[in-house]
C-alpha positions in Angstrom: -25.6 67.0 -112.6 -28.0 69.4 -111.2 -26.1 72.6 -110.2 -27.8 72.8 -106.9 -26.8 69.2 -106.0 -23.3 69.9 -107.2 -23.0 72.9 -104.9 -24.4 70.9 -102.0 -21.9 68.1 -102.4 -19.0 70.5 -102.7 -20.2 72.2 -99.5 -20.5 69.0 -97.6 -17.0 67.9 -98.7 -15.6 71.3 -97.7 -17.2 71.0 -94.3 -15.9 67.5 -93.7 -12.4 68.5 -94.7 -12.6 71.7 -92.7 -13.7 69.8 -89.6 -10.7 67.4 -89.7 -8.1 69.8 -90.9 -8.9 72.6 -88.5 -10.3 70.9 -85.5 -8.3 67.7 -86.0 -9.7 65.6 -83.2 -12.7 63.5 -83.9 -16.0 64.3 -82.1 -16.7 62.1 -79.1 -20.0 60.2 -78.9 -23.1 61.8 -77.5 -23.6 60.3 -74.0 -27.0 60.8 -72.3 -25.9 59.3 -69.0 -25.6 61.6 -66.0 -21.9 60.8 -65.7 -19.3 59.0 -67.9 -15.6 58.6 -68.4 -13.3 56.8 -70.8 -9.7 56.1 -69.7 -6.7 54.3 -71.0 -6.7 51.1 -68.9 -2.9 51.0 -68.8 -2.1 54.6 -67.7 -5.4 55.9 -66.4 -5.2 58.8 -68.9 -8.7 60.4 -69.3 -9.8 60.5 -72.9 -13.5 61.5 -72.4 -15.3 62.9 -69.4 -18.7 64.1 -68.4 -19.5 65.1 -64.8 -16.8 62.6 -63.6 -16.6 64.0 -60.1 -20.3 64.1 -59.4 -21.2 62.0 -56.4 -23.5 59.2 -57.4 -24.7 55.8 -56.2 -22.8 53.0 -57.9 -25.3 50.2 -57.3 -23.8 46.8 -58.0 -20.6 48.2 -59.4 -19.7 48.2 -55.7 -19.0 44.5 -56.1 -15.8 45.2 -57.9 -14.3 46.5 -54.7 -15.9 43.6 -52.8 -14.2 41.2 -55.2 -10.9 42.9 -54.7 -11.1 42.6 -50.9 -12.0 39.0 -51.0 -9.2 38.1 -53.4 -6.7 39.9 -51.2 -7.8 38.4 -48.0 -8.8 34.7 -48.8 -6.0 32.4 -49.8 -8.0 29.2 -50.3 -11.2 29.6 -52.4 -12.2 26.1 -51.5 -13.0 27.2 -48.0 -16.6 26.7 -47.0 -18.9 29.5 -45.9 -22.0 28.9 -43.7 -24.9 31.2 -44.6 -26.2 33.3 -41.7 -29.7 34.4 -41.0 -28.9 38.0 -42.0 -27.6 36.8 -45.4 -30.7 34.6 -45.9 -32.8 37.7 -45.5 -31.3 39.0 -48.8 -32.3 35.8 -50.6 -34.6 37.6 -52.9 -31.6 39.7 -54.0 -29.5 36.9 -55.4 -29.2 33.2 -55.1 -31.9 32.6 -52.6 -29.5 31.3 -50.1 -30.8 29.5 -47.0 -29.6 30.0 -43.4 -27.3 27.1 -42.4 -26.4 26.3 -46.0 -22.7 26.0 -46.9 -21.0 27.0 -50.1 -17.4 27.5 -51.1 -15.8 30.9 -51.4 -15.3 30.1 -55.1 -19.0 29.5 -55.7 -20.1 32.6 -53.9 -17.4 34.7 -55.6 -18.6 33.6 -59.1 -22.2 34.2 -58.2 -21.3 37.7 -57.1 -19.1 38.7 -60.0 -21.0 37.0 -62.8 -24.6 37.1 -61.6 -24.4 40.1 -59.3 -25.9 38.1 -56.4 -26.3 40.5 -53.4 -26.7 37.6 -50.9 -23.4 36.1 -52.1 -21.7 39.5 -51.5 -23.1 39.7 -48.0 -22.0 36.2 -47.2 -18.4 36.8 -48.4 -18.3 40.1 -46.4 -19.3 38.3 -43.3 -16.7 35.5 -43.9 -13.8 37.9 -44.6 -14.9 40.2 -41.8 -15.0 37.5 -39.2 -18.7 37.8 -38.9 -18.8 41.6 -39.2 -19.9 43.2 -42.4 -18.9 46.6 -41.0 -15.3 45.4 -40.6 -15.4 44.3 -44.2 -16.7 47.7 -45.4 -13.8 49.3 -43.5 -11.4 47.3 -45.6 -13.3 48.4 -48.7 -13.0 52.1 -47.8 -9.3 51.8 -46.8 -8.5 50.2 -50.1 -10.4 52.9 -52.0 -8.2 55.5 -50.3 -5.0 53.5 -50.9 -5.5 53.2 -54.6 -6.6 56.8 -55.1 -10.5 56.6 -55.2 -10.6 59.5 -52.8 -14.3 60.5 -53.3 -15.7 57.1 -52.6 -17.6 56.0 -49.5 -18.9 52.4 -49.2 -21.6 51.5 -46.7 -22.2 47.9 -47.7 -20.6 45.2 -49.9 -23.4 44.8 -52.5 -24.5 48.3 -53.5 -28.1 48.4 -52.4 -29.2 51.9 -51.7 -28.0 53.3 -48.5 -27.4 56.9 -47.3 -23.8 57.9 -47.9 -22.9 55.0 -50.2 -21.5 57.0 -53.1 -18.6 57.2 -55.6 -17.8 59.0 -58.8 -17.1 57.9 -62.4 -13.5 59.0 -61.9 -13.1 56.8 -58.8 -14.8 53.8 -60.5 -12.3 54.0 -63.3 -9.5 54.0 -60.7 -11.0 50.9 -59.0 -11.6 49.2 -62.3 -8.0 49.8 -63.4 -6.8 48.2 -60.2 -9.1 45.3 -60.6 -7.8 44.5 -64.0 -4.5 43.7 -62.4 -6.0 40.7 -60.6 -5.8 37.7 -62.9 -8.5 35.5 -61.2 -11.0 38.4 -61.2 -10.4 38.9 -65.0 -10.9 35.2 -65.5 -14.3 35.2 -63.7 -15.5 38.4 -65.4 -15.1 36.7 -68.8 -17.5 33.8 -67.9 -21.0 34.1 -69.3 -22.4 31.5 -67.0 -21.5 29.4 -63.9 -23.2 26.4 -62.4 -23.4 25.9 -58.6 -24.2 22.4 -57.3 -26.3 22.8 -54.1 -28.0 20.3 -51.9 -31.4 19.5 -53.5 -30.9 21.9 -56.4 -28.5 23.4 -58.9 -28.2 27.1 -59.5 -27.3 28.4 -62.9 -25.7 31.8 -62.8 -25.8 34.0 -66.0 -23.8 37.1 -66.7 -25.5 40.5 -66.5 -22.9 42.0 -68.9 -24.6 42.1 -72.3 -21.4 43.1 -74.0 -19.6 40.0 -73.0 -20.4 38.0 -76.2 -21.1 40.9 -78.5 -18.3 43.5 -78.2 -14.9 42.8 -79.8 -12.1 42.5 -77.3 -14.3 42.8 -74.2 -12.5 41.9 -71.0 -15.4 42.1 -68.6 -16.4 44.3 -65.7 -19.8 45.0 -64.0 -23.3 46.2 -64.3 -25.4 48.0 -61.6 -29.0 49.1 -61.1 -31.2 50.6 -58.3 -34.0 53.1 -58.6 -31.7 55.7 -57.1 -28.5 54.8 -59.1 -30.3 54.2 -62.4 -28.6 52.0 -65.0 -24.9 51.8 -64.5 -22.1 49.9 -66.2 -18.3 49.8 -66.3 -16.7 47.9 -69.2 -13.2 47.2 -70.4 -11.8 46.0 -73.7 -8.5 45.3 -75.3 -7.5 45.2 -79.0 -3.9 44.8 -80.0 -1.9 47.2 -77.8 -4.9 49.4 -76.8 -7.0 48.9 -73.6 -9.8 51.1 -72.4 -12.2 51.4 -69.5 -15.6 53.0 -70.0 -17.8 54.0 -67.1 -21.5 55.0 -67.5 -23.5 56.1 -64.5 -27.2 56.8 -64.2 -28.0 55.9 -67.8 -31.6 56.2 -69.1 -32.1 52.5 -69.8 -30.6 49.0 -69.4 -29.8 49.1 -73.1 -28.4 52.6 -73.3 -25.7 51.9 -70.6 -24.3 49.2 -72.9 -24.6 51.1 -76.2 -23.0 54.3 -74.7 -20.2 52.4 -73.0 -19.5 50.6 -76.3 -19.6 53.9 -78.2 -17.1 55.4 -75.8 -14.7 52.4 -76.2 -15.2 52.6 -80.0 -14.2 56.2 -79.8 -11.0 55.2 -78.1 -10.1 52.4 -80.5 -10.9 54.4 -83.6 -9.2 57.7 -82.8 -6.4 57.3 -80.3 -2.8 56.0 -80.8 -0.2 55.5 -78.1 2.4 58.3 -78.9 5.8 58.6 -77.2 6.2 62.1 -76.0 9.6 61.7 -74.4 12.1 58.9 -74.6 13.8 57.5 -71.6 17.0 59.3 -70.5 16.2 62.4 -72.6 18.2 65.4 -71.5 15.8 68.1 -70.2 17.8 70.7 -68.3 20.9 71.3 -66.0 20.9 71.8 -62.3 23.4 73.8 -60.3 24.9 71.8 -57.5 26.3 73.5 -54.4 29.9 72.5 -53.7 30.0 70.7 -57.1 29.7 71.1 -60.8 26.3 71.5 -62.6 24.7 68.1 -63.4 22.6 67.3 -66.5 19.1 66.0 -65.7 17.4 63.3 -67.9 14.0 61.6 -67.8 13.9 58.6 -65.6 11.7 56.7 -68.0 9.8 57.1 -71.3 6.5 59.0 -71.3 3.7 58.1 -73.7 0.1 59.3 -74.1 -3.0 58.2 -76.0 -3.4 61.0 -78.5 -5.5 61.8 -81.5 -3.9 63.0 -84.8 -2.1 66.3 -84.5 -2.6 66.5 -80.7 1.1 66.1 -79.9 1.7 69.7 -80.7 -0.7 70.7 -77.9 1.4 69.1 -75.2 3.6 71.5 -73.2 6.1 70.9 -70.4 6.7 72.3 -67.0 10.0 71.5 -65.2 10.1 71.5 -61.4 13.6 71.2 -59.8 14.8 70.5 -56.3 16.4 73.4 -54.5 19.7 73.8 -52.6 21.0 70.4 -53.8 24.5 69.8 -52.4 27.3 67.6 -53.7 28.0 64.7 -53.7 25.2 63.5 -55.9 24.9 59.9 -57.1 23.9 59.0 -60.7 20.1 58.5 -61.1 19.2 60.5 -58.0 15.8 62.1 -58.4 16.3 65.8 -58.5 13.0 67.1 -60.0 10.2 66.2 -62.4 8.8 67.3 -65.8 5.1 67.7 -66.0 3.2 67.3 -69.3 0.2 69.5 -69.8 -2.7 69.6 -72.2 -5.1 72.5 -72.2 -3.5 73.8 -69.0 -4.0 70.6 -67.1 -1.3 68.1 -66.0 -1.9 64.8 -67.7 1.3 63.1 -66.6 4.8 63.5 -65.2 8.2 61.8 -65.1 11.0 62.1 -62.6 14.2 63.9 -63.6 17.4 62.1 -62.5 21.1 63.0 -62.4 22.8 61.8 -65.6 26.1 61.2 -63.8 27.8 61.3 -60.4 28.8 64.7 -59.0 31.8 64.8 -56.7 32.1 67.5 -54.0 34.7 70.1 -54.9 37.8 69.4 -52.8 38.1 73.1 -52.0 34.9 73.0 -50.0 36.2 70.5 -47.4 37.3 72.0 -44.0 40.4 69.9 -43.9 41.5 71.1 -47.3 41.0 74.7 -46.2 43.0 74.2 -43.0 45.7 72.6 -45.0 45.9 75.6 -47.4 45.9 77.9 -44.4 48.8 76.0 -42.9 50.7 76.3 -46.2 50.1 80.0 -46.3 51.4 80.4 -42.7 54.5 78.4 -43.5 55.1 80.4 -46.7 54.7 83.7 -44.8 57.1 82.5 -42.1 59.7 81.5 -44.6 59.4 84.9 -46.4 59.7 86.7 -43.1 62.9 84.8 -42.2 64.3 85.3 -45.6 63.7 89.1 -45.5 65.2 89.3 -42.0 68.4 87.6 -43.2 68.7 89.9 -46.2 68.1 92.9 -44.0 71.1 92.2 -41.8 73.2 90.9 -44.7 74.3 87.6 -43.1 73.4 84.0 -43.0 72.9 82.1 -39.8 76.1 80.1 -39.7 74.9 77.8 -36.8 72.1 76.5 -39.0 74.6 75.5 -41.7 76.8 73.7 -39.3 73.9 71.7 -37.9 72.9 70.6 -41.4 69.5 72.2 -41.1 67.6 73.1 -44.2 66.8 76.5 -43.1 63.2 76.4 -44.3 62.0 73.6 -42.1 64.1 74.5 -39.1 62.6 78.0 -39.0 59.3 76.4 -38.2 60.7 74.9 -35.0 60.8 78.4 -33.6 57.4 79.3 -34.8 
């Protein structure tokens, strides 16, 4: 072999081994989108981030929240919705609905989720909001705050450009994780097409999610595009016991939003394993209890993280305990928490609970102290009488004749 080639091969091998032995963690994919995030769909743990708190327009990803509100406020999806004039004005942005036309909630819901129909979104918002889209949007914003999407502000149910209609990649991941807990929504997101039978015509709805039939383990989610928002996508996938959510905002092209989201999820599947950091009921520390004995504190539940190889050693703990805890304490009472940190940031926490009951020390009760005081007084009285009898060298004959015990009769004079 040519000596130069041999040196080159050895150098490359060394560099590869050096990269994995020293740096350990695999290199995440190169993402050109303005903002992106990869999270564990079960825990919300962030595995990759890029400008995740940047305020951006979500375009039609908005419809995930619209779907959540509809699902949580409509019991019967066979209910019929009459299309209003204002909805019909959005006909070029969806199904081309006509004023006065009636469709079921189910048809409109499928058209919105699968085909991203803006007019269907508006019709559902009017229906749930009793004719008021603004009322529906209030429900959207309230739900966002409730589930922890704190930097999100919705102005409409479809995602068309409007001043102040913004969110973040972090918040979209939160909303997506919540949405994956709704079975019917997951079912609809997995449909590649849907047919709606309308008077005089049938409408064929096709999915906008290009990963639906091409990415292994895909479980759905949503696309989005406006000139302001750029190309957006949130996707989710599950393989075996791993589930991930990838969010890509303001990507450069329709194609790149899918390839970059797929690359992020591949990065998760290929490099992360669920690792138990702390077992349930693990002893952590001991807490002093006022008026009682110290109590051992244990973890309330197990704590696990998605980690790459050799990352477990990078996890540290920070224990926070309640102060001035007084007995009695019942078993399993929360008395603190243990935080788990990586690179100085908290990535999770578990409550610390009392391992056993702690009784209040009997000596701390007022009645016990009064009883002890009474015994002391009685004893002192007895000693006083005894010393007095010895001093005068005689015994009280009258007490003997009356059959008194001496000790208790003395207290009748006290």
